[in-house]
C-alpha positions in Angstrom: -79.4 114.3 -93.6 -77.0 113.5 -96.5 -75.8 110.0 -97.4 -72.5 110.3 -95.6 -74.2 111.1 -92.3 -76.8 108.3 -92.8 -73.9 105.9 -93.4 -72.1 107.0 -90.2 -75.2 106.8 -88.1 -76.1 103.3 -89.4 -72.8 101.6 -88.1 -73.2 98.2 -86.6 -70.5 95.7 -85.5 -70.7 92.7 -87.9 -69.7 89.3 -86.5 -71.1 86.9 -89.1 -69.7 87.1 -92.6 -70.5 85.6 -96.0 -67.9 83.2 -97.5 -66.9 85.7 -100.1 -63.5 87.3 -100.5 -63.0 91.0 -100.8 -61.2 91.9 -104.1 -57.6 92.8 -103.4 -58.0 96.0 -105.4 -60.8 97.1 -103.1 -58.9 96.3 -100.0 -56.0 98.4 -101.3 -58.4 101.3 -101.9 -59.7 100.9 -98.3 -56.2 101.2 -97.0 -55.5 104.2 -99.2 -58.7 105.8 -97.7 -57.3 105.1 -94.3 -54.1 106.8 -95.1 -56.0 109.9 -96.1 -56.9 110.5 -92.4 -55.4 113.3 -90.5 -52.0 112.5 -89.0 -50.2 114.6 -86.3 -47.4 116.6 -88.0 -47.6 114.2 -91.0 -45.7 111.6 -88.9 -48.0 108.7 -90.1 -47.2 106.7 -87.0 -49.0 103.5 -87.9 -48.6 100.2 -89.7 -51.3 97.6 -90.6 -50.6 93.9 -90.6 -52.9 92.0 -93.1 -53.2 88.5 -91.7 -53.8 86.1 -94.5 -52.3 82.9 -93.1 -55.2 80.7 -91.9 -53.1 79.0 -89.1 -52.2 82.4 -87.8 -55.8 83.6 -88.0 -56.8 80.6 -85.9 -54.1 81.4 -83.3 -55.4 84.9 -83.1 -58.9 83.6 -82.5 -57.7 82.0 -79.3 -55.5 85.0 -78.3 -58.5 87.3 -78.6 -60.7 85.3 -76.3 -62.3 82.9 -78.8 -63.7 85.4 -81.2 -64.3 83.1 -84.2 -65.0 85.9 -86.6 -61.3 86.8 -86.5 -60.9 83.6 -88.7 -64.3 83.6 -90.5 -64.2 87.2 -91.9 -62.9 87.7 -95.4 -59.9 89.8 -94.1 -58.4 90.5 -90.8 -56.2 93.5 -90.1 -54.1 94.3 -87.0 -53.6 98.0 -86.5 -50.3 99.0 -84.9 -49.1 102.2 -83.4 -45.7 102.5 -85.1 -43.0 104.9 -83.8 -40.2 102.8 -85.3 -40.4 104.2 -88.8 -40.6 107.9 -87.9 -37.9 107.6 -85.2 -35.5 106.0 -87.7 -36.3 108.6 -90.3 -35.6 111.4 -87.8 -32.3 109.7 -86.7 -31.2 109.4 -90.4 -30.9 113.2 -90.5 -28.1 113.1 -88.0 -30.0 115.0 -85.3 -30.3 113.8 -81.7 -33.7 112.3 -81.1 -35.5 111.3 -77.9 -37.8 108.2 -77.8 -40.1 106.7 -75.3 -42.1 109.9 -74.5 -45.7 109.6 -73.4 -46.7 112.1 -76.2 -45.2 109.8 -78.8 -47.3 106.9 -77.5 -50.4 109.1 -77.7 -49.6 110.4 -81.1 -49.1 106.9 -82.6 -52.3 105.6 -80.9 -54.4 108.5 -82.1 -52.9 108.2 -85.6 -53.7 104.5 -86.1 -57.2 105.0 -84.6 -58.0 107.7 -87.2 -56.7 105.5 -90.0 -58.8 102.5 -88.8 -62.0 104.6 -88.6 -61.4 105.9 -92.1 -61.0 102.3 -93.3 -64.2 101.3 -91.4 -66.2 104.0 -93.1 -64.8 103.3 -96.5 -65.6 99.6 -96.1 -69.2 100.3 -95.0 -69.7 102.6 -98.0 -68.9 99.6 -100.2 -71.5 97.3 -98.5 -68.9 95.6 -96.2 -69.2 95.1 -92.5 -66.5 95.5 -89.9 -65.9 94.6 -86.3 -63.1 96.1 -84.1 -61.2 93.5 -82.0 -59.8 95.1 -78.8 -59.1 91.5 -77.6 -55.8 91.9 -79.5 -54.6 93.5 -76.3 -55.4 90.4 -74.2 -52.1 88.9 -75.1 -50.1 91.7 -76.8 -46.7 90.1 -76.3 -47.7 86.9 -78.0 -49.4 88.8 -80.8 -46.3 90.9 -81.2 -44.1 87.8 -81.5 -46.5 86.1 -84.0 -46.5 89.2 -86.2 -42.8 90.0 -85.7 -43.6 93.5 -84.4 -40.3 95.3 -83.6 -39.5 97.7 -80.7 -41.5 100.9 -80.8 -44.5 99.1 -82.5 -47.5 97.8 -80.6 -50.8 96.2 -81.6 -53.7 98.5 -80.7 -56.7 96.5 -82.1 -57.7 94.3 -84.9 -60.5 94.6 -87.5 -62.6 92.0 -89.2 -63.8 93.0 -92.6 -66.2 91.1 -94.9 -69.6 90.9 -96.5 -72.3 90.8 -93.7 -74.2 87.6 -93.2 -76.6 89.2 -90.7 -78.3 92.5 -90.1 -78.1 93.5 -86.5 -79.8 96.6 -85.1 -77.9 99.8 -84.6 -76.9 100.0 -80.9 -78.1 103.1 -79.1 -75.6 105.8 -78.1 -75.6 108.2 -75.2 -77.8 111.3 -75.8 -75.9 114.1 -77.5 -76.6 116.3 -74.4 -74.4 113.9 -72.3 -71.3 114.2 -74.5 -71.7 117.7 -76.1 -70.9 120.1 -73.3 -70.9 123.9 -73.7 -68.0 125.9 -72.3 -67.5 123.6 -69.2 -68.0 120.0 -68.0 -71.4 119.9 -66.5 -73.4 117.2 -64.8 -74.7 114.4 -67.0 -76.3 112.2 -64.4 -79.8 112.7 -65.8 -78.8 111.7 -69.3 -77.0 108.6 -68.0 -80.0 107.5 -66.0 -82.2 107.9 -69.1 -79.7 106.0 -71.2 -79.6 103.1 -68.7 -83.3 102.6 -69.4 -82.7 102.8 -73.1 -80.0 100.2 -73.0 -81.9 97.9 -70.6 -84.8 97.8 -73.1 -82.3 97.3 -76.0 -80.7 94.3 -74.4 -84.0 92.8 -73.4 -85.2 93.0 -77.0 -81.9 91.9 -78.6 -81.4 89.0 -76.3 -85.0 87.9 -76.1 -85.3 88.7 -72.4 -82.2 86.8 -71.4 -80.0 89.8 -70.7 -81.4 92.1 -68.0 -78.7 94.8 -67.6 -78.4 98.5 -68.3 -75.4 100.5 -69.6 -73.9 101.1 -66.1 -74.1 97.4 -65.2 -72.6 96.4 -68.5 -69.6 98.7 -67.9 -68.7 97.3 -64.4 -66.4 94.5 -65.7 -64.3 97.0 -67.5 -63.4 98.6 -64.2 -62.9 95.5 -62.0 -62.2 92.5 -64.3 -61.0 93.4 -67.8 -58.3 95.7 -66.6 -55.4 94.4 -68.8 -52.9 95.5 -66.2 -50.2 93.9 -68.3 -50.3 96.7 -70.8 -48.1 99.2 -68.9 -45.2 96.7 -68.6 -45.7 95.5 -72.2 -45.6 99.1 -73.5 -42.4 99.9 -71.5 -40.7 96.8 -72.9 -41.7 97.9 -76.4 -39.9 101.2 -76.0 -42.8 103.3 -74.9 -41.4 104.3 -71.5 -43.9 107.1 -71.1 -41.4 109.6 -69.9 
């Protein structure tokens, strides 16, 4: 196993950070590393908002559900799917262009996700820690207003970056056999059942016996509570009509 694979397999979400700033030159290199990610048809349908204003960071803490590390991390980035820039570039050629297609939404969302993961890996290679903040989508309209995001741009997630102040365990993942399927989609019930036991033991150890759930139980709120049903209307208002 080489050093790159070891780094990838040692990822943890970091939620406690040292009071130490990341050098601006390093942050720029991290973003350059993000830009090196694959991008569909070289469209580069993403923008990153570097939130440096402390008052704004504190507002984002509340908007993301009270995640205090949004403010306490050295840097906080909001990753946006951005079809505005490529649409305007295409229009400038004088050709007729069509906007609001579902494929455009998918392309921009995939593009920005690849960029973010490259930045995450680059950051961890420099001894930094990161934490993705999906809570940005709790209040996407307010976030968009605070960050002055125009039509055809939407905030996908945030990322805290900084020097780790704790050393959490690596969280287990599903067995490879559950996700790597050969030629067709087969049954993975046996692997899921085994993983439920693994995760129940993990939560018991991590929470000192105070959290007695498995993987399946932990997923339930995502399918009956944390639905973010506002996202469809928000995306349509943003110009992603999903035609």
